[in-house]
N, C-alpha and C positions, 0 to 999 in steps of 0.2 A: 396231434398227440397220440401216443400209443395207448394210454390209459386215461379214462375220464376221472378227474379228482372228485371224490365225494366223501362226505362224512356220514357214517351210518349209526343210527341209534340202536344200541344193543342191550340197553338196560332191561334185565329180566327175561331176555330172549335166549333160546337155546343155541349155543355155539359148541361145535365138536372139534376137539384137537386129537389127531391120531398120532400117537408117539408118547413115550414116557421119559425121555432123556432131558439133557440140559437145554436143547433148542426148544423142545416142547414146553419146558418150564418157563422160558422167557416169553413165549407166545401166550401161555395161560396167564402170566402176570399182567400182560397188557390188556387182555380181555377182562380180567377182574377189575382193572382200573376203570373200565367202561361199564362195570356192574353187570356184565353178562352172566347168564346161567351156563356155566362151563361143564361140559362132559369130556373126560379124557379117556381115550381107548388105547390100551397097551397091555401086553402081558406082564411087563415089568415096569415099575414106577420109580422115579427119582424120589429120594427121601423127603424132599420138600413137598412134592405132590401128595405123598402119603399124609404128611402133616395137615395140608390144606383139606384133604378128604376127611380126615378124622375130626377136623374143626368145623366141618359142614360147609366149607367155602366152595367146594367143587364136588362133582359126581365122577366116580371112576368105574370103568368097566375093564377089569383085568382079563381081556380076551384078545384074540387075534381079530383083525378087521373083517367086518362083513358089511355089505352095502346098507342093510336095514338099520344099522346103527345111526345112519344119517337122517332117518325119517324125522321130520319135525324141526330140523335145524334150519337156521337162517344164514349160517356162515360156517365154513369148514376150513381147517388148516391141517395139512399133512406135514408132519415133522419127524418122520422116521428116517433111519439110515438104510432102508431097503427100497431100491428104485422101483421094483415091481409093485410093492405095496403102495407107494406114493402114486404111481400111475393108476392103479385100481381105484384109489380114493378120488383122484381127479375125475376119472370117467364116471364114477358113481354119483358124485356131486353134480357134475354138469348134466347128467341125464335127469336129475331132479330139479334143475334150474336153481341150484344153490351156489352162491359165490364160493370159490375155492382158491386157496393159496397153497402151493407146494413149495416148501423152503428150498431155495437154490435151484429151482427148476422153472424158470419163467414161462417156458413153452406149455407147461401144464397148468398155469394159473389163469383164472379169470379176474383176479384182483391181486395187487401186491401190497405188502405191508410197508408203509413208509417209515422213514426216520422222523421222530416226533419231537417238537419243542412244546412241552406241556406247561401252559400258563392258564390252566382251566379257570373259567370257561373258554378262554382264548387258547386255541390249539393250532399249531402250524405243522403241516406235514410236508416232507420233502421226499421225492422219489425220482429215481432214474429209470423206472420201469424194469428194474432188475438187471440193467446193463452195467451199472457202476455203483453198487451199494456202498462201497467204502467212500466214494466221493460224496454220496448223499449224507453219510454219517459225518464226514468232515465239515460239510456245509452246516449241518445241524449244530455241531460243536461251536462253529463260529457264531451262529445266531444265538446260542445259549449265552454267550458272553455279551451280546449286544442288547438283549431284551431282558430287562429286570424282571425278577420273579413277581414283583408287585403289580405287573400289568394284569395278572389274573384278577387281583382285587379291584383294579380300575374297571375292568370289564364287568365285574360283579356289581360295582356301584352304579355303572351305567344301566345295568339291567333293572336295578331298583327304581330308577327314575324314568325308564323308557316310556311308559304309558303317560306319565305326567308331561313329558316333553311333547309327545304327540298331541295331547290335549291343549298344550300352551301354544304350539306353533302349527298353523294349519297347512303350510306348504312344506314340501320335501326340502326345498332350498333353505328355508329358515331353520329347519331342524338340522340340516347338514352343517350350516355355519355355527349354530349353537354348540353342536357336539365337537366340532373342530376347535372351538375356543376352549371347551372343557378339556379335551385331550392334549392340548398344546399349552395350556396356561397354568395358573397357580393351583387350580383344583387338582389337576393331575399330579403336580409336584407334591401336594399335601399327601396324596395316596402313596406315592413312590417313597416318601420319607417316613411313612408309617403313621401319619396323622389322619386316619380315616374319619374320625369324628368331626374334625375341623373341615375336611373335604365335603362330607355329607351336609353339614350346615351351610357351607358356602354354595353348594349346588342348589340346595333348597332356597336360599336367599336369592340366587340368580334367577330362579324360576318365578319367584315372587316379585322380581323387579327391584329388589332391595340392594343388589350388589352387581358390580361390573366384573364379569369373568374374563375380560380381555387381559392381556399381559400387564402386570404391574412389576415394579421394582422388587428385587429380592436379593439376599446375600447367601452365597454358598460358602460356608467355612469348611474347607477341605484339607485333610491331611495328605501331603504329597509323599509321605514315606521317607525312608532314609537315603534315597538317591536312585536306586535301580527302578526305572519306570515299570518293569514287569511286576513290581510289588504293589502297584496301585489297585484299589478296589474297583469293581465294575461301576459302582455309583459315582466314584470320583471321576472316572474317565467320562461317563455320560455328562456330568455337569461341566467338566472342562471343555467339552465339545459344544455346549450350548450357551456359554456365557458371552456377554457383550464386552466386558472389561475384566481384566485380571489384575489383582493387587497381590504382589508376591514379594517374598523376602530372600535373603542371602542364602538360606539353607536349601532352597528348591534347586534341584539339579537341572542341568541343561537338557538332559534326556526327558525329564518330566515336563519341562516347559515346551518341548517340541510337540507334545500331545495336546496342548491348549489350542482351541479354535484359532485358525490362522489369522482371521480378520479381527480378532478381539483386541481392544486397546490394552496396552501393557503399562502398568504403573509400578515402578520398583520402589519399595519402601524398606530395603534391607538394613539390617543393623549389624555393626561389629562393635567390639569393645571400645567404648569412649568415642564412637563414631556412628551417630544415628542419622540416617538419611531423613527420617521423619520421626518425631517423637510419637510414642504410643497413643497419646490422647488425640493427636492429629490424625493418626491412622483410623482410630475409632470414628471420628467425625467424618473422615473421607468416605468410609464405607456407607455411613448413613446418608451423606449427600448424594453419592452416586445412585443409591437405591431410590431415593426420593425423585431422582430424575427419570425414573422408570426403567432403569437398566438392571440387567442380570449380572450381579457382581460376584466374581469368583475370588474369594480370599484364600490364596493358596499358600500353605505353610509347609516347611519341612517336617518330617516325622508326623506326630499326632498333635492336633491343635490344642488339646487339653493337657498335654504333658510338657510343661515348660514352654508352651507356645503362646500363652497369654490370650488364648481363645475365649476364656471366660470373661475377660475384661471387654473384649470386642462385642460379644453378644449382649452384655449388660447395656451397652450404649444402644444397640439395635432395639432391644426391648423397650428402653426409655422412649425411643422415637416411634414405636409401634411398627417396626419394619419386619416383615416375614423373613425367616432365615432357616437354613438347614445346616446341620453339623455332620460331616462325614469323617469318621475316625480314619487315621492312617496308621501304618506300622511304625511305632515309635523307634527311635534310633537304638535304644537299649536292646530291643528284640531283634531288629534287622541286622544291626552292625555286629552284635555278638554272634549271631548265627553265621554270618559270612566270615567272621574271624575264627570260627571253630571253637568258640568258648560258650558252653552251655551256661545259662545263668543259674540254674539249679542242677544239683546232682546228688543223689542220696548218699554218696560217700564224701561229699565236700561241702554242700550248702543246701539247707532246707528253707532258706528265705532269701529274698532279694530286696534291696532298697534302692530307690532312685533319689539322687540329690543333685542340686545345682552347685557348681563351683564358682558361681558369680552372682552374689546377692545384689539386691536393689541398690545398696549403699556402696557397692564396689568391693566389699570385703569377702573373705571366705570364712566367716565366723559361723561354722556349721555346728550341728549337734554331735560333737565328736563321740561322746560316750555311747550314743545310739548306733553310730556307724561302726564301732569296733567290736560289736557283739560277735561271738564265735559262730562258726558254721553259717556264715552269711556272705552273700555277694553284694558288693557296693558298686553301683554304676553312677558315675559323676558326669553330668552334662556341663559343657562350657567351662571345663576345668584346666585348660591347657596353660594359660598364663599363670594361674595360681598353683600349678602342679607341685613345685618344690615345697610350698607351704602345706599343701594338702598331705603330701607324703610325710612331712615332718610331724604334723599334728596327729595323724593316725598312729604313728609310732609312739609319740609322746603320751597318747591316751591308752596305750596298752596293746596295740596290734604289733605283732612280731615284724621286725625289719625284713625278715626273709619271706614275708607274705608275697605270693606271686601277684603281679600287677601288669597291666598292659594299657597302651594307648593306641586307638585305631583311628587313622585319618581317612576321611571320605569313604567310610565303610559302605559296602555293597556296590561300589562303582569301579570302573576300570582304573581309577586312581587310588584305590585302597592301599594303605600301608599299615603294617602292624609292628609295633615295637613292644616286646615283652621282657620283663625283668622282675625285680622285686621292689618293695617300697624303698629299700636302701639305694637301689641303682637306677630306678626308672627315670627320675628327673634329668639326670645327666645323659642317659641314653637317648631320651627324646630330644634334648637340646642338640646333641651331636648329630642326630639323624635329620634335624631341621624340620620336624613335623609342624604342621600349621593347621589352623581351624578350617573347616569344622572337624572336630575330633571328639572322641568319647574315651573316658577312662574306666577301666574295669579292674576291681580289686577283689581278691579272694582266691581260695584254693582251686576254684574251677579254671583259673587261667592256666594252671599247670597241665590241663588237658589239651591245650592248643596244639602241641607238637603231634599228638596222636590223632586229633579230630579235624585238623585244618584241611579244608577241601577246596576253598575258593582262592585261586591264584591268578589274578588278572594279568600277570606277566607271562604266564604259560597257560593260555586258555585251551 
């Protein structure tokens, strides 16, 4: 290897940056994250450097470079736009045996500044030795999406218990196995889902011999978003890749299902109007049974599990059985579909509020709170309203909403099959019937729909 990878402790130690521009600003910012005592040398300073100086965060010498300015430094960075000065800095630092980096001049460097994935205290550094810095940054960006931010908290929790683990297990092998079970099991999942108190207690109990930290069954209640797999959250994707079995419904798109772990068992429990593959109570019990078998169960739903997704009913059952679970929100259809249709849900000239409603109640009716829905300067988003659309439009007009109010139905929004039919409350039902739209679809009513012609940007037929 061209450079030996090493992490250097800089807390409170003098580091000198030569240069006062944008590049120097970035280097100073990184050094401050490491709590270094930073001195900047430059005749002219970036405004942000001046602010940091005035706030006492850095020391500044508004002078041209001289070698004596490096005395007492443990690290030097040259970030000027003058090649001669940069070379002089490099020579002066090397003559004093001080590690030096010269930006964009690998031949003058004794160390390089890597691209960093910061999950402190866990830090990952990627370097091409100055040969392909853009490639290093691309790899860093890819790792950023794969490594949850909570891994820093997991490392911090491990640090809290490190000495206790060393006392509890005499051999390196025993400690290694213990930590592998922690980092790959339910304790880690508690940290990653924000339940650090529960994770800390579980780790303490495991050390006392009161709990088993090897893998147990768990349910991941995950929102799959409105259809476009690019709209999944990082956490959703991570859990989709580690499940043993996935229980999914009709609204989960094929593109999203393609991202589920390949060898996971698939159980379809989709529902359509008057056609339930499995009743909701049976789904609740299925999730509990699979978790009790010790399996990691992914309950994958379209949109968000807590917005007309019946996620609350499912976790009620899990809590009754004492089964651990996580809930991962997804982009609900109202937000994702309206965005892709070019219809903002709020706009200061048209709507100052938005309300979500279901067009299909438990008893099969559409007996909604019509007076609440027809309030002025409000956008109404109706889920599962395709079959009842003629009645919905009729009732909205009957309760005071103008028949000329703009309205639209979006079919399979955010996907390559997206179709949008826009009209008014007076015309929409017939337009949708003539167009042959089918579920899944979303109905949007309000003045904001009139903005679609101006703001429409997603056209799957002309990508």
